[in-house]
C-alpha positions in Angstrom: -60.3 50.8 6.1 -57.5 48.3 5.1 -56.6 45.1 6.9 -53.4 46.5 8.4 -55.2 49.7 9.6 -57.7 47.6 11.4 -55.0 45.6 13.0 -53.2 48.6 14.4 -56.4 50.3 15.6 -57.2 47.2 17.6 -53.7 47.0 18.8 -53.7 50.6 20.1 -56.7 49.9 22.4 -56.0 46.6 24.1 -54.6 43.1 23.5 -57.4 40.9 24.7 -59.3 37.8 23.8 -61.6 40.1 21.7 -58.6 41.1 19.6 -57.6 37.5 19.1 -61.1 36.6 17.9 -61.2 39.6 15.6 -57.8 38.8 14.1 -58.9 35.2 13.4 -62.0 36.6 11.6 -60.0 39.1 9.5 -57.4 36.4 8.7 -60.1 34.1 7.4 -61.7 36.9 5.4 -58.6 38.6 3.9 -55.5 36.5 4.0 -54.8 32.7 4.3 -52.1 33.4 7.0 -51.5 30.7 9.6 -50.4 33.2 12.3 -49.7 36.9 12.8 -46.8 38.3 14.7 -46.7 41.7 16.3 -43.8 43.4 18.0 -45.4 44.9 21.1 -44.0 48.0 22.8 -42.6 47.6 26.3 -42.0 50.6 28.7 -43.1 53.0 26.0 -40.7 51.9 23.2 -42.1 52.6 19.7 -42.6 50.0 17.1 -39.5 49.8 14.8 -41.6 49.6 11.6 -45.0 51.3 11.3 -46.7 48.9 9.0 -49.8 51.0 8.8 -47.8 53.6 6.8 -46.9 50.9 4.2 -50.5 50.1 3.3 -50.7 52.4 0.3 -47.3 51.3 -0.9 -48.3 47.7 -0.6 -51.4 48.4 -2.6 -49.3 50.0 -5.3 -47.0 46.9 -5.3 -50.1 44.8 -5.8 -51.2 46.9 -8.8 -47.8 46.5 -10.3 -48.0 42.8 -9.9 -51.2 42.9 -11.9 -49.7 45.0 -14.6 -46.4 43.1 -15.2 -46.6 40.2 -17.5 -44.7 37.1 -16.3 -45.6 35.1 -19.4 -42.5 33.8 -21.1 -44.3 31.2 -23.3 -43.4 32.9 -26.6 -39.7 32.9 -25.7 -39.9 29.4 -24.2 -41.4 28.1 -27.5 -38.4 29.6 -29.4 -35.9 28.0 -26.9 -37.6 24.6 -27.1 -37.6 24.6 -30.8 -33.9 25.5 -30.9 -33.1 22.9 -28.2 -34.8 20.1 -30.2 -32.9 21.2 -33.3 -29.5 21.1 -31.6 -28.5 17.8 -33.1 -25.4 18.6 -35.2 -22.4 18.2 -32.9 -20.0 19.2 -35.7 -21.7 22.5 -36.2 -21.8 23.1 -32.4 -18.1 22.4 -32.1 -17.4 24.8 -34.9 -19.3 27.6 -33.2 -17.5 26.9 -29.9 -14.1 27.1 -31.6 -15.2 30.4 -33.2 -16.1 32.0 -29.9 -12.8 30.8 -28.3 -10.8 33.0 -30.7 -8.8 35.8 -29.0 -11.0 38.5 -30.7 -14.2 36.9 -29.4 -14.1 36.5 -25.7 -17.6 37.2 -24.5 -19.2 33.8 -24.6 -20.0 32.2 -21.2 -22.4 29.5 -22.3 -22.5 25.7 -22.5 -20.3 23.6 -24.8 -20.3 19.9 -25.5 -17.5 17.7 -24.3 -14.8 16.8 -26.8 -15.2 13.7 -29.0 -15.6 10.8 -28.3 -17.2 11.8 -24.9 -19.6 14.4 -26.3 -23.4 14.0 -26.2 -26.0 15.7 -28.3 -27.2 18.8 -26.4 -30.9 17.8 -27.0 -30.5 14.2 -25.8 -32.2 13.0 -22.6 -31.0 10.1 -20.5 -33.4 8.2 -18.2 -32.3 7.1 -14.8 -30.1 3.9 -14.9 -30.5 1.0 -12.5 -29.3 1.8 -9.0 -26.1 -0.1 -8.0 -26.6 -2.9 -5.4 -24.1 -1.3 -3.1 -22.2 2.0 -2.8 -20.6 4.3 -0.3 -22.0 7.8 -0.3 -20.4 10.6 1.6 -21.3 14.3 1.9 -19.6 17.4 3.3 -21.1 20.7 4.3 -19.9 23.6 6.4 -20.9 26.8 8.2 -19.0 29.5 10.0 -19.0 32.3 12.6 -17.4 35.5 11.2 -14.9 37.5 13.2 -16.2 40.5 15.1 -13.9 43.5 15.4 -15.5 44.6 18.6 -13.8 41.7 20.4 -10.3 42.6 21.8 -9.1 39.3 20.4 -11.3 38.6 17.3 -11.8 35.0 16.4 -13.7 33.0 13.7 -15.0 29.5 13.6 -15.6 27.0 10.9 -17.6 23.8 11.3 -17.5 21.0 8.8 -20.1 18.2 8.8 -19.3 14.8 7.3 -21.9 12.1 6.7 -21.4 8.6 5.3 -24.2 6.4 4.0 -23.6 2.7 3.2 -26.0 2.1 0.4 -27.2 -1.6 0.2 -25.5 -2.4 3.5 -27.0 -2.8 6.9 -24.3 -0.7 8.6 -25.5 2.4 10.3 -24.5 5.7 8.8 -21.4 7.4 10.1 -21.3 11.1 11.0 -18.9 13.6 12.5 -18.4 17.3 12.8 -15.1 19.1 12.8 -15.3 22.5 14.5 -12.2 24.7 14.3 -11.8 27.9 16.4 -9.2 30.3 15.1 -8.1 33.2 17.3 -4.3 33.8 16.8 -3.9 37.4 15.6 -1.7 36.3 12.7 -4.4 34.0 11.5 -7.4 36.3 12.0 -5.8 39.5 10.6 -4.3 40.2 7.2 -0.9 41.8 6.5 -2.5 45.3 7.0 -3.7 44.2 10.4 -7.4 44.2 9.3 -9.7 41.6 10.5 -10.3 39.0 7.8 -13.4 39.7 5.6 -16.5 37.5 5.3 -15.4 36.6 1.8 -12.1 35.3 3.1 -13.8 33.2 5.8 -16.2 31.8 3.2 -13.3 30.8 1.1 -11.5 29.2 4.0 -14.6 27.2 4.9 -15.0 26.0 1.2 -11.4 24.9 1.1 -11.9 23.1 4.4 -15.0 21.3 3.1 -13.2 20.0 0.0 -10.1 19.1 2.1 -12.1 17.1 4.6 -14.2 15.5 1.9 -10.9 14.3 0.3 -9.6 12.9 3.6 -12.9 11.0 4.2 -12.9 9.6 0.7 -9.3 8.4 1.1 -10.1 6.7 4.4 -13.1 5.0 2.7 -11.3 4.0 -0.5 -11.5 0.3 0.4 -15.2 0.4 1.1 -18.0 -0.6 -1.3 -17.8 0.9 -4.8 -18.8 3.2 -6.3 -17.6 5.8 -3.8 -19.7 8.9 -4.2 -18.6 12.2 -2.7 -21.3 14.9 -2.8 -20.5 18.6 -2.2 -23.3 21.2 -1.7 -22.1 23.8 -4.2 -20.5 24.5 -7.6 -17.2 22.8 -8.1 -15.8 25.7 -10.1 -14.5 27.5 -7.0 -12.7 30.8 -7.5 -11.3 33.5 -5.3 -10.2 37.0 -6.3 -7.3 39.0 -5.0 -9.5 40.7 -2.4 -9.5 37.4 -0.4 -6.6 37.1 2.0 -4.2 34.3 0.8 -6.2 33.7 -2.4 -3.3 32.0 -4.2 -2.7 29.5 -1.5 -6.4 28.9 -1.1 -6.8 28.0 -4.8 -3.8 25.6 -4.5 -5.4 23.9 -1.4 -8.8 23.6 -3.1 -7.2 22.0 -6.2 -5.2 19.8 -3.9 -8.5 18.6 -2.4 -9.7 17.6 -5.9 -6.5 15.7 -6.6 -6.9 13.8 -3.3 -10.5 12.8 -4.3 -9.3 11.7 -7.7 -6.5 9.6 -6.1 -9.1 8.0 -3.8 -11.2 7.0 -6.8 -14.2 9.0 -5.7 -17.0 10.1 -8.0 -17.1 13.7 -7.0 -20.2 15.8 -7.6 -21.2 19.4 -6.8 -24.9 19.5 -6.2 -26.7 22.8 -7.0 -30.3 22.8 -5.9 -32.7 25.1 -7.8 -30.0 26.6 -10.2 -32.1 29.7 -11.1 -29.1 31.8 -12.1 -27.8 29.4 -14.7 -28.3 30.3 -18.4 -25.5 28.5 -20.1 -27.7 26.4 -22.3 -29.9 29.4 -23.2 -26.7 31.2 -24.3 -25.6 28.2 -26.4 -29.0 28.1 -28.2 -28.7 31.9 -28.9 -25.1 31.4 -30.3 -26.3 28.6 -32.6 -29.1 30.8 -33.9 -26.7 33.7 -34.9 -25.3 34.2 -38.4 -21.6 33.9 -38.3 -21.0 37.6 -39.2 -23.1 38.6 -36.1 -20.8 36.7 -33.7 -18.6 39.5 -32.4 -16.4 40.3 -29.4 -19.2 41.8 -27.3 -20.7 39.6 -24.5 -23.0 37.1 -26.1 -26.2 37.0 -24.0 -29.5 35.3 -24.5 -30.8 37.5 -27.4 -34.5 36.9 -28.1 -34.7 34.4 -25.2 -33.7 37.0 -22.6 -35.3 36.3 -19.2 -35.3 32.5 -19.6 -33.2 30.3 -17.4 -31.9 26.8 -18.2 -34.4 25.3 -15.7 -37.3 26.7 -17.8 -36.3 24.3 -20.6 -35.4 21.3 -18.4 -38.5 21.5 -16.3 -40.4 20.7 -19.5 -38.1 18.2 -21.4 -37.0 16.1 -18.4 -39.2 13.6 -16.7 -38.6 12.5 -13.1 -35.2 10.7 -13.0 -34.0 12.0 -16.4 -30.7 13.9 -16.9 -29.6 16.2 -19.6 -26.5 15.8 -21.8 -23.1 16.4 -20.3 -21.8 19.9 -21.0 -18.9 22.2 -20.2 -19.1 25.8 -19.1 -17.0 27.9 -21.5 -15.1 30.3 -19.3 -11.5 31.4 -18.5 -11.8 29.9 -15.0 -12.7 26.4 -16.3 -9.8 26.7 -18.7 -7.4 27.3 -15.8 -8.8 24.1 -14.1 -8.1 22.2 -17.3 -4.5 23.5 -17.3 -4.1 22.1 -13.9 -4.8 18.7 -15.5 -7.3 17.5 -18.1 -9.0 15.5 -15.3 -9.9 18.6 -13.4 -11.9 20.5 -16.0 -15.5 20.8 -14.7 -18.5 19.4 -16.6 -22.1 19.3 -15.6 -25.6 18.0 -16.3 -29.1 18.8 -15.2 -31.3 16.2 -13.5 -34.9 16.1 -12.5 -35.1 14.5 -9.0 -38.4 13.6 -7.5 -39.7 12.6 -4.1 -42.8 11.0 -5.6 -44.8 14.1 -4.5 -42.6 16.9 -5.8 -40.1 17.3 -8.6 -37.1 19.6 -8.7 -34.4 20.5 -11.2 -30.8 20.3 -10.0 -27.5 21.0 -11.7 -24.7 18.5 -11.0 -21.1 19.6 -11.5 -18.6 16.8 -12.1 -14.8 16.7 -12.8 -13.6 15.3 -16.1 -12.3 12.1 -14.5 -16.0 11.3 -13.9 -17.5 12.8 -17.0 -15.3 10.8 -19.4 -16.4 7.5 -17.9 -20.0 6.4 -18.9 -20.3 3.9 -16.1 -19.3 6.4 -13.4 -21.8 9.0 -14.8 -24.6 6.3 -14.8 -23.8 5.3 -11.2 -23.7 8.9 -10.0 -26.9 9.7 -11.8 -28.8 6.7 -10.4 -27.6 7.3 -6.8 -28.5 11.0 -6.8 -32.0 10.2 -8.0 -32.3 7.4 -5.4 -31.0 9.7 -2.6 -33.4 12.4 -3.5 -36.4 10.1 -3.0 -35.6 9.2 0.6 -36.9 12.3 2.5 -40.7 12.1 2.2 -41.9 15.0 0.1 -38.6 16.8 -0.1 -36.6 16.0 -3.3 -33.1 16.5 -2.1 -30.2 14.1 -1.5 -30.5 12.6 2.0 -26.7 12.7 2.7 -26.5 16.4 2.0 -29.4 17.1 4.4 -27.7 15.2 7.1 -24.3 16.8 6.5 -26.0 20.2 6.7 -27.5 19.3 10.1 -24.1 18.4 11.4 -22.5 21.6 10.0 -24.9 24.3 10.9 -24.0 26.7 13.7 -27.2 28.1 15.2 -27.6 31.4 16.9 -27.8 29.6 20.2 -24.5 27.9 19.4 -22.9 31.3 18.8 -24.2 32.7 22.0 -22.9 29.7 24.0 -19.5 30.0 22.3 -19.3 33.7 23.3 -20.2 32.7 26.9 -17.4 30.2 26.9 -14.9 32.7 25.5 -15.9 35.3 28.1 -15.3 32.6 30.8 -11.7 32.2 29.5 -11.2 36.0 29.8 -12.6 36.0 33.3 -10.2 33.2 34.3 -7.2 34.8 32.7 -7.8 38.6 32.4 -10.6 39.3 34.9 -10.0 43.1 34.8 -10.5 43.4 31.1 -13.9 43.3 29.3 -13.2 41.2 26.1 -15.9 42.9 24.1 -15.6 46.6 23.4 -19.1 47.9 22.5 -19.5 51.4 21.2 -22.1 53.7 22.8 -24.1 53.5 19.5 -24.2 49.7 19.6 -24.9 49.7 23.3 -27.8 52.0 22.8 -29.2 49.7 20.1 -28.9 46.7 22.3 -30.8 48.5 25.1 -33.5 49.7 22.8 -34.0 46.4 21.0 -33.9 44.3 24.1 -37.1 46.0 25.3 -39.2 44.5 22.6 -40.7 41.1 22.7 -42.3 39.0 19.9 -45.8 38.0 20.7 -47.8 35.5 18.7 -51.5 36.2 18.5 
């Protein structure tokens, strides 16, 4: 009899102290779980998911785990050898120019910066000395999406801003900027449809960059360098399915201009960039004979399955950063056309708490990338910030900004209660939330179940 079978047989009889002791014994024998949660039926309601029927399927999953090889050492050896050999910048620039021709448009990998700002792809840069003083600010955001079941749908964005005065005895400054949007013309598109989640996400992103720019401008006379950290890629893009996408792109780029005017060292911090393969694609491009470089998408070739972090986890020591690079893409080209200062570059860095290391990708605009001193200051302060939170290697200011921005489930419920109160005060005869019989039935059924910890 399997572990889960035993659990459910015991559950079907009684939930007693004997069950608790039995579970503790089984946990110690079978699984290193700290606790076990069961959804207990109330008033005859059935369990939503019968876990005992998954036992055989989970066993099959375990056998597949045994059979699949996760060993990438052979491919990683190839990648590391090519990485160490990537020393000829002239050759690399020639390859990049080749794939930028109109008949070859499938390359979405890394590229070095133009001379004289370029760095060899294989070069490693240790952490510079940390500046004596600096002003470091961070922005993050969260949202509540509109619900069509409300008679007057609304959405909410909340932007958290945190300012840290490095090398100064002043206390950090913090604020949050919640915005409730409810006017029908602002919540619905031209077809009278409630705005999509993608549109709300884009509105929140633009607000984050806008408020980061405002904060940087207000702090432009404080200690330098002025660092502005943003918790995402800087290469923001919205497609035509997003309501008002053209205006949103203009506002986002306007936020970049505001930050540039304030003299801020802007950086987009991407924690654990597991999807990024730009360097792997560059190494594959460099390995191809010229006659094999064609118009088809150029992937990873014989290094398929590797990510950039696989390389940089090995070659970077704590505090080190990689060379500066560009992402070769039509979107980045459009940023460059907005102005050469707004093309987006990036580097990888290994941050450390002293207990744990992590690879992060740091996006920077060209007005930062082309200034060696600015890159060094940003590099040093990111490494310093990531060592401030005990065992967690993550910039302190971004953690605090997230805490200010997050809208919890309890917050959402409280806001709904306050909105219902406004309806009772102004339209007491109308229920503001129109719930379908189907959803009402779900609420009734699900409200009868409680979560018990054994």
